[in-house]
BAFI-163263 format. One record per residue (C-alpha): residue number from 1; z, y, x. Coordinates in pm, whole numbers, padded with zeros to 5 digits, always signed. Layout:
% residues N
seq, w, v, u
NUM, Z, Y, X $
...
This chain:
% residues 625
seq, w, v, u
1, -01310, +02515, -05792 $
2, -01114, +02786, -05992 $
3, -00984, +03104, -05837 $
4, -00628, +02992, -05899 $
5, -00672, +02663, -05734 $
6, -00837, +02828, -05445 $
7, -00550, +03079, -05414 $
8, -00292, +02791, -05421 $
9, -00484, +02608, -05154 $
10, -00494, +02895, -04921 $
11, -00133, +02960, -04991 $
12, -00059, +02592, -04890 $
13, -00244, +02618, -04573 $
14, -00042, +02937, -04474 $
15, +00278, +02767, -04549 $
16, +00183, +02442, -04343 $
17, +00066, +02668, -04046 $
18, +00393, +02868, -04070 $
19, +00586, +02548, -04053 $
20, +00405, +02425, -03768 $
21, +00450, +02761, -03574 $
22, +00819, +02748, -03670 $
23, +00847, +02401, -03535 $
24, +00672, +02480, -03211 $
25, +00881, +02808, -03137 $
26, +01060, +02832, -02798 $
27, +01384, +02786, -02989 $
28, +01260, +02447, -03132 $
29, +01149, +02336, -02788 $
30, +01464, +02440, -02638 $
31, +01664, +02248, -02880 $
32, +01473, +01940, -02837 $
33, +01521, +01974, -02470 $
34, +01884, +02046, -02499 $
35, +01903, +01701, -02694 $
36, +01724, +01524, -02434 $
37, +01926, +01663, -02169 $
38, +02230, +01580, -02355 $
39, +02116, +01213, -02392 $
40, +02065, +01191, -01991 $
41, +02412, +01321, -01969 $
42, +02551, +01060, -02185 $
43, +02360, +00789, -02009 $
44, +02507, +00921, -01687 $
45, +02854, +00921, -01828 $
46, +02828, +00572, -01961 $
47, +02722, +00468, -01632 $
48, +03006, +00614, -01450 $
49, +03253, +00469, -01704 $
50, +03122, +00127, -01650 $
51, +03145, +00149, -01285 $
52, +03490, +00293, -01298 $
53, +03622, +00003, -01495 $
54, +03424, -00239, -01256 $
55, +03639, -00099, -00948 $
56, +03941, -00185, -01167 $
57, +03868, -00517, -01316 $
58, +03598, -00660, -01076 $
59, +03435, -00823, -01389 $
60, +03055, -00807, -01250 $
61, +02933, -01035, -01529 $
62, +03060, -00801, -01794 $
63, +02945, -00491, -01608 $
64, +02595, -00650, -01585 $
65, +02555, -00718, -01937 $
66, +02664, -00373, -02035 $
67, +02432, -00211, -01781 $
68, +02136, -00434, -01891 $
69, +02210, -00325, -02266 $
70, +02207, +00029, -02138 $
71, +01894, -00018, -01940 $
72, +01718, -00171, -02223 $
73, +01783, +00157, -02412 $
74, +01637, +00350, -02128 $
75, +01347, +00101, -02120 $
76, +01287, +00122, -02487 $
77, +01310, +00503, -02536 $
78, +01287, +00688, -02213 $
79, +01019, +00940, -02154 $
80, +00794, +01045, -01881 $
81, +01001, +01364, -01818 $
82, +01318, +01151, -01766 $
83, +01258, +00978, -01459 $
84, +01596, +01059, -01333 $
85, +01740, +00871, -01606 $
86, +01543, +00568, -01547 $
87, +01658, +00601, -01160 $
88, +02018, +00638, -01252 $
89, +02026, +00347, -01499 $
90, +01828, +00117, -01276 $
91, +02023, +00194, -00966 $
92, +02348, +00098, -01144 $
93, +02206, -00224, -01277 $
94, +02048, -00301, -00940 $
95, +02374, -00240, -00753 $
96, +02601, -00438, -00973 $
97, +02342, -00727, -00963 $
98, +02325, -00721, -00602 $
99, +02700, -00696, -00548 $
100, +02760, -00971, -00790 $
101, +02583, -01212, -00532 $
102, +02779, -01118, -00244 $
103, +03130, -01286, -00138 $
104, +03397, -01197, -00370 $
105, +03625, -01063, -00107 $
106, +03374, -00816, +00003 $
107, +03263, -00687, -00340 $
108, +03552, -00423, -00398 $
109, +03512, -00269, -00061 $
110, +03130, -00268, -00097 $
111, +03127, -00094, -00427 $
112, +03378, +00192, -00331 $
113, +03148, +00213, -00012 $
114, +02832, +00233, -00191 $
115, +02956, +00477, -00459 $
116, +03111, +00716, -00190 $
117, +02762, +00716, -00004 $
118, +02497, +00787, -00260 $
119, +02207, +00842, -00029 $
120, +02271, +00517, +00147 $
121, +02339, +00329, -00160 $
122, +02027, +00464, -00351 $
123, +01791, +00368, -00048 $
124, +01939, +00028, +00025 $
125, +01960, -00069, -00356 $
126, +01622, +00036, -00441 $
127, +01464, -00113, -00104 $
128, +01621, -00462, -00167 $
129, +01366, -00702, -00299 $
130, +01543, -00959, -00498 $
131, +01263, -01235, -00488 $
132, +01240, -01248, -00099 $
133, +01586, -01163, +00007 $
134, +01947, -01295, -00006 $
135, +02202, -01019, -00122 $
136, +02490, -01189, +00103 $
137, +02270, -01160, +00412 $
138, +02155, -00826, +00358 $
139, +02502, -00687, +00293 $
140, +02641, -00867, +00575 $
141, +02432, -00653, +00795 $
142, +02577, -00356, +00606 $
143, +02926, -00467, +00660 $
144, +02852, -00495, +01050 $
145, +02730, -00141, +01069 $
146, +02995, +00006, +00838 $
147, +03277, -00159, +01030 $
148, +03128, +00008, +01372 $
149, +02942, +00321, +01236 $
150, +03087, +00375, +00888 $
151, +03091, +00762, +00927 $
152, +02716, +00790, +01048 $
153, +02549, +00570, +00785 $
154, +02526, +00820, +00500 $
155, +02382, +01078, +00762 $
156, +02134, +00811, +00837 $
157, +02056, +00638, +00489 $
158, +01682, +00538, +00514 $
159, +01768, +00397, +00887 $
160, +02061, +00208, +00782 $
161, +01881, +00055, +00471 $
162, +01573, -00059, +00663 $
163, +01771, -00228, +00942 $
164, +01987, -00413, +00666 $
165, +01662, -00558, +00490 $
166, +01483, -00637, +00825 $
167, +01749, -00783, +01021 $
168, +01930, -00978, +00753 $
169, +01781, -01298, +00916 $
170, +01855, -01217, +01260 $
171, +01904, -01568, +01385 $
172, +01548, -01715, +01494 $
173, +01390, -01387, +01585 $
174, +01169, -01467, +01892 $
175, +01194, -01259, +02216 $
176, +00932, -00983, +02248 $
177, +00685, -00919, +02514 $
178, +00948, -00885, +02786 $
179, +01128, -01189, +02723 $
180, +01465, -01030, +02688 $
181, +01702, -01138, +02371 $
182, +01609, -00934, +02062 $
183, +01858, -00634, +02000 $
184, +02079, -00659, +01719 $
185, +02128, -00430, +01415 $
186, +02402, -00213, +01577 $
187, +02209, -00179, +01914 $
188, +01918, -00073, +01715 $
189, +02090, +00182, +01499 $
190, +02251, +00336, +01811 $
191, +01923, +00339, +01995 $
192, +01742, +00542, +01720 $
193, +02020, +00782, +01632 $
194, +02075, +00858, +01997 $
195, +01715, +00926, +02079 $
196, +01554, +01064, +01761 $
197, +01539, +01402, +01909 $
198, +01251, +01299, +02110 $
199, +01051, +01126, +01843 $
200, +00726, +01287, +01707 $
201, +00859, +01212, +01342 $
202, +01200, +01361, +01297 $
203, +01476, +01385, +01172 $
204, +01466, +00979, +01085 $
205, +01680, +01082, +00764 $
206, +01373, +01232, +00615 $
207, +01156, +00930, +00690 $
208, +01136, +00689, +00394 $
209, +01319, +00352, +00449 $
210, +00971, +00181, +00324 $
211, +00823, +00318, +00645 $
212, +01121, +00274, +00870 $
213, +01115, -00094, +00800 $
214, +00800, -00113, +01031 $
215, +01007, +00066, +01306 $
216, +01316, -00115, +01324 $
217, +01164, -00479, +01334 $
218, +01216, -00465, +01705 $
219, +01210, -00805, +01875 $
220, +01277, -00674, +02220 $
221, +01590, -00575, +02418 $
222, +01716, -00228, +02453 $
223, +01642, -00221, +02824 $
224, +01273, -00278, +02722 $
225, +01292, -00007, +02462 $
226, +01423, +00216, +02721 $
227, +01169, +00116, +02993 $
228, +00895, +00172, +02744 $
229, +01011, +00512, +02659 $
230, +01039, +00620, +03014 $
231, +00736, +00457, +03153 $
232, +00476, +00525, +02881 $
233, +00636, +00787, +02664 $
234, +00366, +01044, +02745 $
235, +00082, +00842, +02654 $
236, -00042, +00832, +02291 $
237, -00065, +00499, +02151 $
238, -00434, +00477, +02107 $
239, -00498, +00589, +02449 $
240, -00236, +00364, +02610 $
241, -00440, +00067, +02415 $
242, -00771, +00169, +02573 $
243, -00604, +00187, +02907 $
244, -00466, -00140, +02893 $
245, -00811, -00262, +02754 $
246, -00984, -00132, +03064 $
247, -00777, -00366, +03277 $
248, -00915, -00688, +03091 $
249, -01084, -00709, +02765 $
250, -01138, -01072, +02681 $
251, -01001, -01222, +02384 $
252, -00729, -01451, +02387 $
253, -00832, -01817, +02379 $
254, -00612, -02028, +02140 $
255, -00338, -02162, +02254 $
256, -00242, -01863, +02456 $
257, -00190, -01904, +02837 $
258, +00183, -01860, +02980 $
259, +00312, -01502, +02978 $
260, +00380, -01313, +03310 $
261, +00667, -01432, +03527 $
262, +01015, -01248, +03510 $
263, +01184, -01104, +03199 $
264, +01258, -00772, +03046 $
265, +01124, -00451, +03215 $
266, +01009, -00669, +03522 $
267, +00763, -00846, +03297 $
268, +00665, -00551, +03112 $
269, +00571, -00388, +03430 $
270, +00362, -00691, +03537 $
271, +00195, -00656, +03217 $
272, +00116, -00301, +03273 $
273, -00052, -00369, +03605 $
274, -00223, -00677, +03519 $
275, -00319, -00622, +03140 $
276, -00235, -00980, +03048 $
277, -00379, -01126, +02742 $
278, -00492, -00950, +02428 $
279, -00181, -01048, +02261 $
280, +00035, -00906, +02548 $
281, -00146, -00566, +02566 $
282, -00102, -00541, +02194 $
283, +00256, -00610, +02197 $
284, +00320, -00381, +02484 $
285, +00156, -00101, +02293 $
286, +00362, -00199, +01973 $
287, +00677, -00188, +02161 $
288, +00605, +00134, +02311 $
289, +00540, +00280, +01972 $
290, +00865, +00155, +01849 $
291, +01047, +00290, +02147 $
292, +00902, +00638, +02058 $
293, +00996, +00603, +01709 $
294, +00641, +00543, +01573 $
295, +00622, +00294, +01284 $
296, +00366, +00031, +01381 $
297, +00265, -00325, +01315 $
298, +00049, -00589, +01501 $
299, -00274, -00707, +01341 $
300, -00449, -01026, +01423 $
301, -00762, -01175, +01341 $
302, -00892, -01532, +01437 $
303, -01266, -01590, +01448 $
304, -01429, -01895, +01603 $
305, -01113, -02018, +01783 $
306, -01068, -01673, +01943 $
307, -00782, -01441, +01837 $
308, -00808, -01082, +01852 $
309, -00473, -00871, +01827 $
310, -00426, -00487, +01800 $
311, -00187, -00234, +01655 $
312, -00186, -00026, +01344 $
313, +00031, +00267, +01360 $
314, +00153, +00585, +01155 $
315, -00050, +00864, +01286 $
316, +00055, +01211, +01224 $
317, -00164, +01527, +01312 $
318, -00040, +01836, +01160 $
319, +00043, +01816, +00791 $
320, -00177, +01483, +00756 $
321, -00034, +01130, +00807 $
322, -00203, +00796, +00772 $
323, -00195, +00445, +00871 $
324, -00440, +00437, +01180 $
325, -00592, +00068, +01212 $
326, -00901, +00182, +01418 $
327, -00825, +00347, +01738 $
328, -00588, +00095, +01898 $
329, -00833, -00186, +01806 $
330, -01018, -00395, +02033 $
331, -01387, -00369, +02069 $
332, -01458, -00636, +01825 $
333, -01807, -00696, +01692 $
334, -01874, -00455, +01437 $
335, -01969, -00728, +01188 $
336, -01616, -00829, +01204 $
337, -01451, -00497, +01087 $
338, -01471, -00563, +00728 $
339, -01303, -00899, +00774 $
340, -00978, -00676, +00851 $
341, -00699, -00875, +00985 $
342, -00365, -01037, +00908 $
343, -00031, -00862, +00915 $
344, +00334, -00956, +00794 $
345, +00574, -00754, +00611 $
346, +00899, -00753, +00836 $
347, +01125, -00723, +00538 $
348, +00985, -01008, +00347 $
349, +00793, -01213, +00603 $
350, +00513, -01236, +00352 $
351, +00139, -01128, +00422 $
352, +00058, -00790, +00323 $
353, -00312, -00639, +00310 $
354, -00396, -00341, +00531 $
355, -00510, -00182, +00209 $
356, -00175, -00199, +00067 $
357, +00026, -00058, +00363 $
358, -00196, +00253, +00373 $
359, -00016, +00379, +00065 $
360, +00307, +00417, +00263 $
361, +00191, +00672, +00456 $
362, +00211, +00924, +00132 $
363, +00557, +00862, +00114 $
364, +00651, +01113, +00400 $
365, +00555, +01394, +00180 $
366, +00724, +01258, -00156 $
367, +01070, +01309, -00289 $
368, +01251, +00987, -00252 $
369, +01378, +01007, -00601 $
370, +01036, +00982, -00744 $
371, +00960, +00663, -00572 $
372, +01309, +00541, -00665 $
373, +01239, +00619, -01041 $
374, +00909, +00429, -01020 $
375, +01091, +00137, -00895 $
376, +01340, +00157, -01181 $
377, +01046, +00197, -01422 $
378, +00885, -00124, -01268 $
379, +01202, -00309, -01312 $
380, +01165, -00221, -01682 $
381, +00816, -00362, -01674 $
382, +00935, -00679, -01543 $
383, +01203, -00682, -01815 $
384, +00943, -00630, -02093 $
385, +00726, -00919, -01928 $
386, +01026, -01144, -01920 $
387, +01113, -01065, -02279 $
388, +00761, -01144, -02391 $
389, +00738, -01467, -02221 $
390, +01062, -01599, -02373 $
391, +00954, -01461, -02710 $
392, +01273, -01260, -02760 $
393, +01313, -00967, -02992 $
394, +01369, -00629, -02825 $
395, +01577, -00396, -03041 $
396, +01802, -00187, -02814 $
397, +01989, +00086, -02991 $
398, +01864, +00426, -02970 $
399, +01966, +00655, -02706 $
400, +02184, +00933, -02798 $
401, +02336, +01003, -03142 $
402, +01994, +01065, -03321 $
403, +01941, +01321, -03591 $
404, +02082, +01317, -03946 $
405, +01789, +01260, -04204 $
406, +01549, +01127, -03946 $
407, +01456, +00775, -03890 $
408, +01538, +00642, -03558 $
409, +01218, +00618, -03339 $
410, +01068, +00269, -03262 $
411, +01146, +00165, -02914 $
412, +00874, +00077, -02649 $
413, +00801, -00298, -02725 $
414, +00748, -00596, -02476 $
415, +00379, -00645, -02559 $
416, +00105, -00538, -02335 $
417, +00100, -00184, -02489 $
418, +00458, -00123, -02384 $
419, +00411, -00289, -02061 $
420, +00103, -00067, -01964 $
421, +00276, +00242, -02101 $
422, +00574, +00170, -01876 $
423, +00362, +00089, -01585 $
424, +00158, +00408, -01615 $
425, +00490, +00606, -01612 $
426, +00573, +00417, -01284 $
427, +00240, +00531, -01122 $
428, +00279, +00866, -01243 $
429, +00649, +00914, -01112 $
430, +00524, +00770, -00765 $
431, +00221, +00975, -00759 $
432, +00023, +00654, -00735 $
433, +00197, +00532, -00425 $
434, +00388, +00241, -00573 $
435, +00170, -00063, -00483 $
436, +00351, -00326, -00712 $
437, +00275, -00128, -01018 $
438, -00084, -00150, -00941 $
439, -00072, -00501, -00852 $
440, +00098, -00591, -01189 $
441, -00185, -00421, -01380 $
442, -00427, -00627, -01181 $
443, -00228, -00946, -01270 $
444, -00219, -00877, -01612 $
445, -00600, -00837, -01623 $
446, -00630, -01170, -01427 $
447, -00443, -01352, -01695 $
448, -00659, -01201, -01982 $
449, -00413, -00950, -02134 $
450, -00615, -00653, -02072 $
451, -00922, -00582, -02307 $
452, -01226, -00409, -02189 $
453, -01120, -00073, -02288 $
454, -00790, -00112, -02118 $
455, -00973, -00248, -01795 $
456, -01219, +00040, -01790 $
457, -00924, +00294, -01825 $
458, -00719, +00152, -01544 $
459, -01011, +00138, -01304 $
460, -01091, +00488, -01380 $
461, -00736, +00568, -01338 $
462, -00697, +00423, -00978 $
463, -01033, +00594, -00892 $
464, -00882, +00939, -01007 $
465, -00543, +00886, -00844 $
466, -00613, +00694, -00528 $
467, -00988, +00699, -00481 $
468, -00999, +00994, -00253 $
469, -00668, +00966, -00062 $
470, -00660, +00585, -00035 $
471, -01008, +00444, -00092 $
472, -00960, +00110, +00073 $
473, -00657, +00030, -00158 $
474, -00861, +00133, -00439 $
475, -01157, -00086, -00352 $
476, -00919, -00370, -00310 $
477, -00779, -00316, -00660 $
478, -01103, -00250, -00853 $
479, -01221, -00563, -00682 $
480, -00977, -00786, -00837 $
481, -01023, -00619, -01181 $
482, -01407, -00644, -01167 $
483, -01355, -01020, -01138 $
484, -01175, -01032, -01469 $
485, -01452, -00894, -01654 $
486, -01706, -01185, -01788 $
487, -02007, -00945, -01897 $
488, -02219, -00834, -01599 $
489, -02296, -00515, -01771 $
490, -01907, -00430, -01775 $
491, -01868, -00534, -01425 $
492, -02153, -00298, -01324 $
493, -01990, +00007, -01501 $
494, -01674, -00059, -01297 $
495, -01865, -00063, -00993 $
496, -02061, +00245, -01082 $
497, -01734, +00426, -01149 $
498, -01608, +00341, -00795 $
499, -01928, +00392, -00605 $
500, -01926, +00762, -00748 $
501, -01570, +00798, -00581 $
502, -01705, +00672, -00243 $
503, -02048, +00785, -00209 $
504, -01968, +01102, -00005 $
505, -01623, +01048, +00124 $
506, -01657, +00670, +00261 $
507, -02014, +00550, +00326 $
508, -01879, +00234, +00433 $
509, -01697, +00157, +00127 $
510, -01982, +00278, -00096 $
511, -02214, +00033, +00082 $
512, -01974, -00228, +00006 $
513, -01967, -00158, -00357 $
514, -02358, -00155, -00369 $
515, -02351, -00492, -00187 $
516, -02108, -00621, -00430 $
517, -02315, -00514, -00705 $
518, -02612, -00701, -00539 $
519, -02424, -01014, -00533 $
520, -02319, -00974, -00886 $
521, -02684, -00923, -01013 $
522, -02793, -01237, -00796 $
523, -02530, -01434, -00947 $
524, -02660, -01300, -01308 $
525, -03013, -01410, -01207 $
526, -03140, -01059, -01196 $
527, -03308, -01029, -00859 $
528, -03492, -00701, -00929 $
529, -03155, -00536, -00955 $
530, -02986, -00718, -00687 $
531, -03276, -00607, -00443 $
532, -03239, -00253, -00562 $
533, -02880, -00258, -00464 $
534, -02949, -00387, -00118 $
535, -03224, -00143, -00052 $
536, -03004, +00145, -00181 $
537, -02771, +00090, +00097 $
538, -03041, +00121, +00347 $
539, -03185, +00432, +00187 $
540, -02862, +00627, +00155 $
541, -02692, +00522, +00471 $
542, -02941, +00407, +00746 $
543, -02793, +00666, +00983 $
544, -02424, +00627, +00887 $
545, -02311, +00305, +01011 $
546, -02358, -00071, +01109 $
547, -02307, -00197, +00745 $
548, -02667, -00163, +00666 $
549, -02720, -00496, +00882 $
550, -02515, -00674, +00594 $
551, -02750, -00518, +00329 $
552, -03052, -00618, +00522 $
553, -02943, -00982, +00573 $
554, -02864, -01005, +00215 $
555, -03204, -00848, +00118 $
556, -03359, -01093, +00356 $
557, -03191, -01416, +00211 $
558, -03305, -01297, -00137 $
559, -03665, -01266, -00042 $
560, -03662, -01614, +00121 $
561, -03507, -01778, -00186 $
562, -03757, -01613, -00412 $
563, -04042, -01723, -00189 $
564, -04121, -01383, -00051 $
565, -04092, -01465, +00313 $
566, -04399, -01251, +00391 $
567, -04207, -00933, +00277 $
568, -03919, -00970, +00539 $
569, -04082, -00808, +00827 $
570, -04181, -00502, +00606 $
571, -03820, -00499, +00499 $
572, -03687, -00456, +00843 $
573, -03970, -00216, +00934 $
574, -03914, +00022, +00641 $
575, -03523, +00019, +00746 $
576, -03604, +00080, +01101 $
577, -03833, +00379, +01032 $
578, -03551, +00544, +00854 $
579, -03307, +00516, +01120 $
580, -03291, +00816, +01366 $
581, -03362, +00750, +01718 $
582, -03049, +00790, +01951 $
583, -03031, +01102, +02143 $
584, -03138, +01085, +02506 $
585, -02789, +01139, +02630 $
586, -02703, +00791, +02468 $
587, -02959, +00606, +02687 $
588, -02702, +00404, +02868 $
589, -02564, +00246, +02517 $
590, -02865, +00255, +02311 $
591, -02832, -00123, +02272 $
592, -02526, -00062, +02082 $
593, -02697, +00159, +01828 $
594, -02830, +00037, +01485 $
595, -03158, +00178, +01591 $
596, -03194, -00081, +01874 $
597, -03032, -00376, +01699 $
598, -03237, -00333, +01381 $
599, -03565, -00264, +01583 $
600, -03493, -00588, +01762 $
601, -03459, -00764, +01431 $
602, -03781, -00615, +01311 $
603, -03957, -00741, +01605 $
604, -03830, -01098, +01581 $
605, -03928, -01106, +01206 $
606, -04268, -00978, +01304 $
607, -04299, -01267, +01551 $
608, -04199, -01511, +01262 $
609, -04461, -01392, +01045 $
610, -04726, -01423, +01296 $
611, -04761, -01044, +01388 $
612, -04714, -01093, +01761 $
613, -04889, -00771, +01857 $
614, -04690, -00551, +01640 $
615, -04382, -00731, +01770 $
616, -04462, -00659, +02138 $
617, -04540, -00269, +02046 $
618, -04186, -00274, +01873 $
619, -04024, -00409, +02161 $
620, -04229, -00176, +02397 $
621, -04090, +00137, +02205 $
622, -03737, -00006, +02222 $
623, -03765, -00054, +02606 $
624, -03952, +00283, +02696 $
625, -03735, +00510, +02504 $
């Protein structure tokens, strides 16, 4: 290389570096930032102009088409830092679509009212679920509230929105535990606004509408709410449930027996004294929670013609909030814990998993605008999926005026890459709390649109974002993602990623993962790896919980299947030796401990293998301890 060429090359590198430094100066960053802010302002101005024109001409079809084109531009070119632009465009399009489906004689009044009450409109418009609700019915409830409490609705936007989407089908609501006719939307609004000063979660205006949905689904009369608040207001829900259980704790046979005589507070007082059925007791606890402003839900579990019912409620201790499905639960057999239970979303009347509802607790500490932006972004995902399904070309005009001499950027496309990109924005905007976005990722994986690298990335993402704070939800999603991977090695990698997330924070879920891995290896015909997974549960969690019983059962079945019945007793013996003996103070309840139960299983297996002497010695140790 000549000296002249070397000098020219060095000079070229200096020029390039200088250019890069110039492009990255604060001035350059500031110019780009100013351009993007100008774009957002232009979008906001266009939205205002469209809605102003709509107020004048009431041409909803025209406004919807114009806003759809604008939203397409935001979908195509919007960035992660422009969540407010997504929110504003999504809000306007949703509002126009919803009002376009109400009675024409109500449209003009509702449009003006919503625009004049921005907090109420954003909460209601984004809470509405078009796949499950009827606009005319929802806005009929709003009209009833507006006619009677119009000046109070903007002060209570989340409460108003929740009442509208829950009580849009008030006809057919069955009476609650006291038998009184259910309160109507206006009565419920008045009860909560007049009594919120006494609630543990206040003010209600700061509680997300997504949580208040689980508070305002009242199927009791106001007299029953008042009775519960006065009679039981000083007792925590979990303690109240346990007190009622102490009266009677037999599960309810199906069909249920007749309820107590009388109606309203009289019937409730009878239930309080006698306990009633499991369903009655749980309903009384749920009613008390709603009377005290605590969102809650009834959970049911039907096993062997017995129906168990308990209460899950929003539990707040200091700065921490979570959905508590444990302490107000019946003393059901531990083996049934993992079965979970069934609950129904009061807004949609559709089943919802316990794992999904746990995400809602995080909304208490989140800016509502972030969740609304996530919903708008998710609307964008749905739009891209629809365009892909229809095979339509997506070429929205660039946002803003563009820059002279520069080629316009390519918009986000309605392919899997564009869909996942927008889903990632929605999840980021909501801090991982918007469950439908995660669910869509799982659905895309189920229908085969995700390749292995994408599947692995999303499993890693849900573990990183939700694994520690919402492990139950994380496991539910990972399980659905694993089911889409055909290769056992790939499945195992995803399980290992998840196991590392749970190993120290949730032994029960970590054990669940290991057992799932064991089942996976069994299905693949690798019995050695399967047995290793089952034994790993025993080694790691022998003194942690009852879930090792399932691991032992799986291991025993595998030994029998592979003709190793003689090793079954030793399997239980090794497990029993790893379990710590219960302290002397627990003598009265030792029969409920894993040490005692697995010890008895060990003795039974010794008998079956012809080792009766060892079985007697084992039972003696269990008895005299």
